[in-house]
PADREN-247684 format. One record per residue (C-alpha): residue number from 1; chain; x, y, z. Coordinates in Angstrom, 3 decimals, decimal comma. Layout:
<nodes>
  seq  mol        xx        yy        zz
  NUM    A         X         Y         Z
...
</nodes>
This chain:
<nodes>
  seq  mol        xx        yy        zz
    1    A   198,794   146,731    89,015
    2    A   195,063   146,802    89,672
    3    A   195,069   143,256    91,064
    4    A   198,024   144,073    93,303
    5    A   196,201   147,153    94,590
    6    A   193,033   145,157    95,404
    7    A   195,098   142,480    97,162
    8    A   196,823   145,126    99,261
    9    A   193,441   146,675   100,083
   10    A   192,107   143,316   101,268
   11    A   195,125   142,900   103,504
   12    A   194,343   146,248   105,136
   13    A   190,734   145,213   105,928
   14    A   190,287   144,132   109,571
   15    A   189,362   140,444   109,832
   16    A   185,871   139,577   111,057
   17    A   185,901   138,940   114,775
   18    A   184,994   135,458   116,061
   19    A   181,910   137,016   117,662
   20    A   180,744   138,470   114,337
   21    A   181,289   135,167   112,596
   22    A   179,389   133,376   115,341
   23    A   176,434   135,797   115,201
   24    A   176,266   135,484   111,417
   25    A   176,392   131,671   111,481
   26    A   173,721   131,539   114,200
   27    A   171,529   133,894   112,163
   28    A   171,978   131,783   109,014
   29    A   171,076   128,663   110,990
   30    A   167,951   130,380   112,298
   31    A   166,773   131,412   108,839
   32    A   167,215   127,834   107,588
   33    A   165,260   126,467   110,556
   34    A   162,520   129,050   110,034
   35    A   162,234   128,152   106,343
   36    A   161,861   124,498   107,348
   37    A   159,044   125,365   109,784
   38    A   161,112   124,541   112,873
   39    A   160,173   127,758   114,653
   40    A   161,258   126,676   118,121
   41    A   164,813   125,939   116,959
   42    A   164,836   129,142   114,892
   43    A   163,782   131,094   117,978
   44    A   166,732   129,663   119,916
   45    A   169,178   130,435   117,104
   46    A   168,020   134,043   116,703
   47    A   168,196   134,611   120,461
   48    A   171,732   133,236   120,490
   49    A   172,718   135,466   117,575
   50    A   171,345   138,529   119,387
   51    A   173,235   137,645   122,564
   52    A   176,427   137,747   120,502
   53    A   175,481   140,876   118,508
   54    A   172,533   142,935   119,768
   55    A   172,721   145,234   116,743
   56    A   171,748   142,461   114,335
   57    A   168,394   143,942   113,210
   58    A   167,479   141,067   110,904
   59    A   167,831   138,632   113,813
   60    A   165,391   140,739   115,868
   61    A   162,904   140,737   112,984
   62    A   163,050   136,979   112,467
   63    A   162,933   136,423   116,215
   64    A   159,649   138,338   116,175
   65    A   158,392   136,271   113,244
   66    A   159,321   133,035   115,042
   67    A   157,403   134,196   118,117
   68    A   154,441   135,061   115,865
   69    A   154,486   131,596   114,298
   70    A   154,525   130,087   117,801
   71    A   151,471   132,241   118,753
   72    A   153,393   134,233   121,388
   73    A   151,847   137,471   120,167
   74    A   152,771   139,770   123,106
   75    A   156,458   138,831   122,784
   76    A   156,318   139,172   118,979
   77    A   154,664   142,589   119,310
   78    A   157,478   143,758   121,606
   79    A   160,128   142,773   119,052
   80    A   158,412   144,681   116,236
   81    A   157,762   147,728   118,416
   82    A   161,430   147,710   119,453
   83    A   162,272   147,762   115,735
   84    A   160,370   151,033   115,396
   85    A   156,710   150,066   115,476
   86    A   154,516   152,620   113,702
   87    A   157,598   154,854   113,216
   88    A   159,473   152,156   111,315
   89    A   160,564   152,897   107,753
   90    A   160,483   149,173   106,877
   91    A   157,262   147,844   105,410
   92    A   158,068   144,317   106,608
   93    A   158,179   145,482   110,250
   94    A   154,899   147,368   109,899
   95    A   153,303   144,424   108,088
   96    A   154,441   142,018   110,801
   97    A   153,167   144,283   113,577
   98    A   149,830   144,544   111,773
   99    A   149,639   140,751   111,559
  100    A   150,237   140,533   115,320
  101    A   147,541   143,105   116,081
  102    A   145,080   141,082   113,994
  103    A   145,708   138,084   116,277
  104    A   144,964   140,125   119,406
  105    A   141,532   141,166   120,604
  106    A   140,208   144,646   119,834
  107    A   143,317   145,855   117,984
  108    A   142,001   145,969   114,409
  109    A   142,195   149,772   114,242
  110    A   145,840   149,665   115,361
  111    A   146,418   147,024   112,691
  112    A   144,925   149,328   110,061
  113    A   147,195   152,198   111,135
  114    A   150,421   150,238   110,711
  115    A   149,239   148,434   107,571
  116    A   148,235   151,679   105,871
  117    A   151,726   152,996   106,602
  118    A   153,213   149,763   105,226
  119    A   151,348   150,161   101,929
  120    A   152,376   153,836   101,743
  121    A   156,040   152,907   102,157
  122    A   155,812   149,902    99,855
  123    A   152,767   150,121    97,529
  124    A   153,797   146,854    95,832
  125    A   153,698   144,833    99,072
  126    A   150,923   142,325    98,261
  127    A   150,891   140,854   101,763
  128    A   150,389   144,265   103,362
  129    A   147,336   144,858   101,128
  130    A   146,019   141,388   101,980
  131    A   146,412   142,000   105,715
  132    A   144,688   145,372   105,284
  133    A   141,725   143,489   103,822
  134    A   141,738   141,152   106,816
  135    A   141,741   144,138   109,161
  136    A   138,636   145,506   107,456
  137    A   137,014   142,057   107,664
  138    A   137,736   141,983   111,394
  139    A   135,914   145,289   111,780
  140    A   133,042   143,913   109,661
  141    A   132,415   140,887   111,867
  142    A   129,092   142,225   113,112
  143    A   126,102   143,017   110,950
  144    A   125,256   142,286   107,303
  145    A   128,296   142,488   105,045
  146    A   126,480   144,255   102,220
  147    A   125,487   147,154   104,483
  148    A   128,891   147,665   106,096
  149    A   130,779   150,910   105,281
  150    A   134,070   149,009   104,967
  151    A   132,958   146,488   102,363
  152    A   134,343   148,468    99,411
  153    A   137,646   149,084   101,190
  154    A   138,020   145,408   102,046
  155    A   137,232   144,348    98,483
  156    A   139,712   146,887    97,085
  157    A   142,454   145,663    99,414
  158    A   142,021   142,026    98,384
  159    A   141,808   142,959    94,692
  160    A   145,053   144,921    95,008
  161    A   146,735   141,980    96,710
  162    A   145,642   139,756    93,827
  163    A   146,864   142,242    91,220
  164    A   150,305   142,096    92,843
  165    A   150,217   138,371    93,647
  166    A   147,747   136,596    91,297
  167    A   148,381   133,208    92,934
  168    A   148,025   134,464    96,507
  169    A   147,385   131,634    98,955
  170    A   144,179   133,103   100,465
  171    A   143,111   136,468    98,981
  172    A   140,710   135,022    96,379
  173    A   138,879   133,083    99,089
  174    A   138,450   136,215   101,214
  175    A   137,233   138,128    98,188
  176    A   134,747   135,333    97,466
  177    A   133,376   135,499   101,013
  178    A   132,850   139,230   100,575
  179    A   130,919   138,722    97,346
  180    A   128,922   135,927    98,970
  181    A   128,055   138,169   101,903
  182    A   126,975   140,937    99,574
  183    A   124,862   138,562    97,503
  184    A   122,758   137,103   100,305
  185    A   119,914   139,415   101,182
  186    A   118,809   137,346   104,166
  187    A   122,205   136,366   105,560
  188    A   122,527   132,597   105,861
  189    A   124,173   131,616   109,158
  190    A   124,477   127,838   109,623
  191    A   123,140   126,528   112,955
  192    A   121,522   129,883   113,743
  193    A   119,088   130,923   111,015
  194    A   118,813   127,510   109,397
  195    A   115,780   125,273   109,590
  196    A   114,452   122,492   107,410
  197    A   112,003   124,990   105,952
  198    A   114,616   127,599   104,967
  199    A   117,040   124,902   103,806
  200    A   114,555   123,912   101,117
  201    A   113,995   127,459    99,845
  202    A   115,618   128,501    96,555
  203    A   118,641   130,737    96,887
  204    A   117,731   134,399    97,252
  205    A   120,522   136,756    96,353
  206    A   122,096   139,043    93,782
  207    A   123,079   136,893    90,829
  208    A   126,122   138,944    89,778
  209    A   127,677   138,769    93,249
  210    A   126,892   135,046    93,500
  211    A   128,735   134,406    90,243
  212    A   131,620   136,603    91,421
  213    A   131,833   134,630    94,661
  214    A   131,903   131,302    92,842
  215    A   134,538   132,576    90,409
  216    A   136,698   133,772    93,318
  217    A   136,459   130,432    95,143
  218    A   137,270   128,593    91,922
  219    A   140,259   130,853    91,290
  220    A   141,520   130,202    94,801
  221    A   141,370   126,449    94,273
  222    A   143,242   126,730    90,990
  223    A   146,073   128,651    92,644
  224    A   145,935   126,729    95,933
  225    A   144,186   123,339    95,567
  226    A   144,798   122,590    99,252
  227    A   142,611   125,522   100,362
  228    A   139,970   123,515   102,243
  229    A   137,805   126,483   103,231
  230    A   137,516   127,655    99,629
  231    A   136,440   124,150    98,586
  232    A   133,882   124,066   101,411
  233    A   132,551   127,548   100,567
  234    A   132,140   126,661    96,881
  235    A   130,380   123,407    97,750
  236    A   127,892   124,994   100,150
  237    A   127,124   127,739    97,652
  238    A   126,538   125,107    94,953
  239    A   124,191   123,335    97,365
  240    A   122,150   126,483    97,953
  241    A   122,003   127,129    94,211
  242    A   120,667   123,636    93,534
  243    A   123,826   122,176    91,983
  244    A   123,350   119,128    94,189
  245    A   125,600   116,542    92,543
  246    A   128,596   118,909    92,451
  247    A   128,031   120,053    96,028
  248    A   127,579   116,566    97,463
  249    A   130,638   115,161    95,696
  250    A   132,821   117,911    97,134
  251    A   131,316   117,799   100,637
  252    A   131,651   114,016   100,779
  253    A   135,355   114,375    99,984
  254    A   135,777   116,987   102,719
  255    A   133,924   114,794   105,231
  256    A   136,145   111,818   104,417
  257    A   139,228   113,953   104,990
  258    A   137,888   115,311   108,317
  259    A   135,445   112,696   109,645
  260    A   135,091   114,448   113,016
  261    A   134,543   117,950   111,654
  262    A   130,988   118,806   112,717
  263    A   130,655   121,779   110,365
  264    A   131,617   119,697   107,327
  265    A   129,214   116,914   108,312
  266    A   126,324   119,284   108,970
  267    A   126,714   120,934   105,596
  268    A   126,864   117,493   103,976
  269    A   123,616   116,555   105,762
  270    A   122,002   119,803   104,608
  271    A   123,179   119,136   101,034
  272    A   121,609   115,652   101,147
  273    A   118,393   117,211   102,457
  274    A   118,238   119,763    99,664
  275    A   118,858   116,988    97,130
  276    A   115,998   114,972    98,718
  277    A   118,408   112,216    99,755
  278    A   116,372   111,743   102,946
  279    A   117,985   108,543   104,241
  280    A   121,535   109,817   103,813
  281    A   120,597   113,124   105,443
  282    A   119,020   111,325   108,396
  283    A   122,139   109,201   108,906
  284    A   124,333   112,306   109,039
  285    A   122,067   114,236   111,400
  286    A   121,643   111,292   113,779
  287    A   125,418   111,041   114,014
  288    A   126,170   114,748   114,319
  289    A   123,287   116,353   116,210
  290    A   124,229   114,871   119,621
  291    A   127,626   116,605   119,293
  292    A   126,045   120,054   118,955
  293    A   125,371   122,439   121,856
  294    A   122,003   121,595   123,366
  295    A   120,329   124,861   122,294
  296    A   121,254   124,153   118,637
  297    A   120,094   120,535   118,543
  298    A   116,394   121,399   118,179
  299    A   117,077   122,979   114,778
  300    A   117,795   119,541   113,366
  301    A   115,542   117,326   115,474
  302    A   112,390   118,033   113,453
  303    A   113,722   115,900   110,622
  304    A   110,750   113,530   110,590
  305    A   108,080   116,210   110,808
</nodes>
């Protein structure tokens, strides 16, 4: 009797309209294309789905994400604002809007507003905590890291992201850069404060934060071996600490992978210099210095003096 009742109930249900079926199939196609990294095709599919059914909220969200991936931030922002913006009750919408604001100039405070709301709605959203850390980093872009009032908040945000997602693709690297910034009393800025005199000085910094930075970079590489910036950061820190063989081996690998990357080559040249590999350092600098802006070239031209 029960099965007969359920069958009768199904018969009474109105069949899905062709339009609904079309919108759903277009949406499914878009999500597959997005997952494959084909954002342009996904964008087209989500737009087509919305033309069929404007009420399809998920299609609007993924349309915004496709626009974000294609770097059309104004259009992406409009989609997320239309989905409620700061008033949204969905953490994913707030998180996405925060990510857009972080890509736009002078909108870090707006990013913090929506990201704080995202973490209030969904405290277990690791990505929202990670983006909150990035927002604080954006506001910390000027001045010494160790003296900035947001340094503790940024560190806490990245630590929370790692608690929730221990193998996060980038949070350990960002945490390492914070520790590195806190450790260096006289902030080391390549191409600006460097000279052959200061390059040869022993590292001056807070040992505990240095070790924390190195541990964070190492953790990032264990969870994401393809994280090039973490590998570069660990190598340059090893170079400054006098771990020359380890630093040079890593920097040589990075330079082989990106033979035209001036930053990688300069740091390799500096590592050779610190290791007293004068000939190798000279070869690197002679190749790279002419590619630098003219006002930076003098820093490296006193090699023979």
